[in-house]
C-alpha positions as CSV (number, residue, x, y, z in Angstrom):
1,M,-0.3,0.3,0.2
2,A,1.3,3.5,-1.1
3,T,2.3,6.0,1.8
4,S,0.9,9.7,0.8
5,T,3.0,12.4,1.5
6,S,0.8,13.2,4.7
7,D,1.3,10.5,6.6
8,V,5.6,10.8,6.3
9,L,7.2,12.1,9.5
10,T,10.4,13.6,9.7
11,S,13.0,12.7,12.5
12,D,11.7,15.4,14.3
13,Q,8.5,14.9,14.1
14,V,8.3,10.8,15.4
15,A,10.7,12.5,18.0
16,S,8.4,14.5,19.7
17,M,5.9,12.3,19.2
18,L,7.6,9.3,21.2
19,G,8.6,11.8,23.8
20,I,12.3,11.6,23.0
21,K,15.3,13.3,21.5
22,R,16.0,13.3,18.0
23,N,19.8,12.1,18.8
24,T,17.8,9.4,20.7
25,L,15.5,8.3,17.8
26,E,18.8,8.4,15.7
27,I,20.9,6.0,17.7
28,W,17.6,3.6,17.8
29,R,18.1,3.8,14.2
30,C,21.9,3.0,13.8
31,K,21.3,0.3,16.2
32,G,18.2,-1.0,14.9
33,R,15.8,-0.6,17.4
34,G,13.0,2.1,16.9
35,P,10.7,2.3,13.9
36,C,11.0,1.0,10.7
37,F,12.3,4.2,8.2
38,V,12.8,5.2,4.5
39,K,16.0,6.8,3.5
40,L,15.9,9.3,0.6
41,G,18.6,8.4,-1.6
42,T,22.0,6.6,-1.0
43,A,24.2,9.1,0.5
44,K,25.7,9.1,3.6
45,Q,24.1,12.3,4.4
46,A,21.0,11.1,2.9
47,G,17.6,12.0,4.5
48,V,15.0,9.7,6.3
49,V,11.6,9.7,7.1
50,Y,9.0,7.3,8.8
51,A,5.6,5.8,7.8
52,R,3.3,7.4,10.3
53,S,1.7,3.9,10.2
54,D,5.1,1.9,11.0
55,V,5.6,4.5,13.7
56,E,2.1,3.5,14.7
57,A,2.7,-0.5,14.8
58,W,6.2,0.0,16.3
59,V,4.7,1.1,19.6
60,A,1.5,-0.5,19.2
61,A,4.3,-3.5,19.6
62,R,5.8,-2.1,22.6
63,K,2.6,-2.2,25.1
64,Y,2.3,-4.6,28.0
65,P,-0.4,-4.7,30.6
66,S,2.0,-4.7,33.1
67,T,5.6,-4.4,34.2
68,S,5.6,-8.2,35.1
69,A,5.0,-8.8,31.4
70,Y,7.4,-7.0,29.9
71,S,10.4,-8.6,32.4
72,A,8.7,-12.2,31.4
73,K,9.6,-11.2,27.8
74,G,13.1,-11.4,28.9
75,N,13.1,-7.3,27.9
């Protein structure tokens, strides 16, 4: 399914949504811990954006009913 430009978020927007610093999001991206992203080119300095649906799915996958449920998963 295609993503419209209104469903594309910048790193600053995603960091704000998640209540984290942009630098934290960048570190997560480098370590493969954050939401899926789209690289806008092949150069090292090419921009990065996120599909809103990917960010929402990433957050949904981290829902737990209690701290013991989180701990039980070995996280």
